[in-house]
N, C-alpha and C positions, 0 to 999 in steps of 0.2 A: 122907341129905340130898341127895346127888348124884342119886339116882334120882327123888326128888320133884321136884327142879329140872328134870330131863330130861323127866319126864312133864308138868310145867307148860308147858314150852316146846313140847312136841308139841301139847298142847291149845290153847295160844295160837295156834299156826300153823294148826291146824284151824279155829279161830274166824275167823281172817283169811281163809282160803281160802273158807269158807262165806259170810262177809260179802261177799267179792268176787263170788261166784256170785249172791247176791241182788241186788247192785248191777247186775250184768250182765243179770239177769232183769227189771230195771225196777222193783224194789221201791222204795217211797217214800224219798226223801231230799230235803233242802231244795234249793231252786232254785239257790242259789249253789254248792253242792257239785256238783249236776248239771252246771252250766255249766262249772265248773272241770274236772271229770272229762272232759267232752266235748272241751274245748280241749287238755288235756294228755295225752289217751289216744293215744299213738302206737304202740300194740300192733298187730300184724298182724290184720286182719279175716279170718275164715275164710269170710265171705260165705255163711253158712248160711241155708236157708229157715227161716221161723218154726217149722215143725214139727220140723225137724232141730235147730234151736237149743234147743227145749224138751227134746228127747230127750237132747241132749248135756248140758244143765244137770242133768237128772235123773240121768244117769250120774255126773256130778261130785259131786252131793249124796250119792249112794250111796257113792262113794269116801270122802267125808268121814265118813259114818256108820260105814263099815267101820273106818276108822282110829280113830275114837272107841271103837268096840267092842274093837278090838285092844288099845288102851291100857288099857282097863278090865280086860280078861282078863289082861294082863301083871301088873297090880297084884294080881290074885287068884291068880297063879301057875298060870293055866289056859292053858299054852302050846300044848297040842294043839288046843284050841278056837280060839285066836288064829291058829294056823297054818292051820287049815281056812278061816277067814274070809279070810285073806290070799290064799290060793290061789284060793278061789271068787269073791271080790268084787273083788280087785285084780290077780290073776294074769292071765297071757296065755291065757285060755280061748279056745276056737275062736270063740265069739261076739264076744269083745273084739278078736280078730285081724281078724275080718270087718268089725267096726265101724271099726277103724283103717284098714283097706284101702279104705274108702269115700271117704276124704278125698283131695282133689287135691293139697293142699299137702304136698310130700314131707317137709319138715322137721318139720311137725306130726305127720305119720304116723309118722316115725322116733321122735320124742319120745314119742308115745303108746305105741308098741310097747316102747320102752325102759322107760317107766313100768310097764307091765304085767309086763314081765320082772322088774323090781325087786320087784314084788308077789310073784312066785314066789320070788325070792331071800329076801324077808322071811319068807315061809312056811317056807322051809328053815331060816333062822336061828332062828325061833321053835321049831322042832322040837328044837333043841339044848337048850332051856330055859336058855340063857345070857342073862341080862337085858342085859348090856352089848352082846353081839353082836346081840341082837334090837333094841335101841334104835339101834345104828349102822345096821342095815338099814332100820329105820323112818325114820330121818333121811334116808337115801338116797332112799327112796321119796317122802318128803315134799318133798325138794329138787326132784324132777321136777315135783311139783305147783306149787311156787313158780316154777320156770323157765317152765312152760307158762302160768300165769296172768300172768306179767310180760311174756310175749312175744306171746300171742294173745288175741283177743277174739272173741266170737261175731259 
């Protein structure tokens, strides 16, 4: 039961993260909600160009999809497959390091690098095939998602 509750929590957090990404992207929402969000949004703007904003949003959606796939693979006891996804899609690959290094905001850059390092730590935890260790590592990775989305906006 605890594993089911933990998986539900992970999926719920993924849904919230994806919903925020869609809101950031300008997906439709009612006028009052848009007005309220605009007034209350005190997150730090990254000042991205429209092209860079779309690229960054695409990366974040890819991260959410990777987390969803990892959760599904954990549920099927396919830890090696989940580990590969964690390293390839969330880890600190040379491409992700280069992407993070492009940002001028040093705190955002540090948070991004730390997030991707946690993706590699998640991949390592998954290789142990220990569900609890894997879920703790996944929780850590997702905490960086929450911290980033609550601190920064496009």
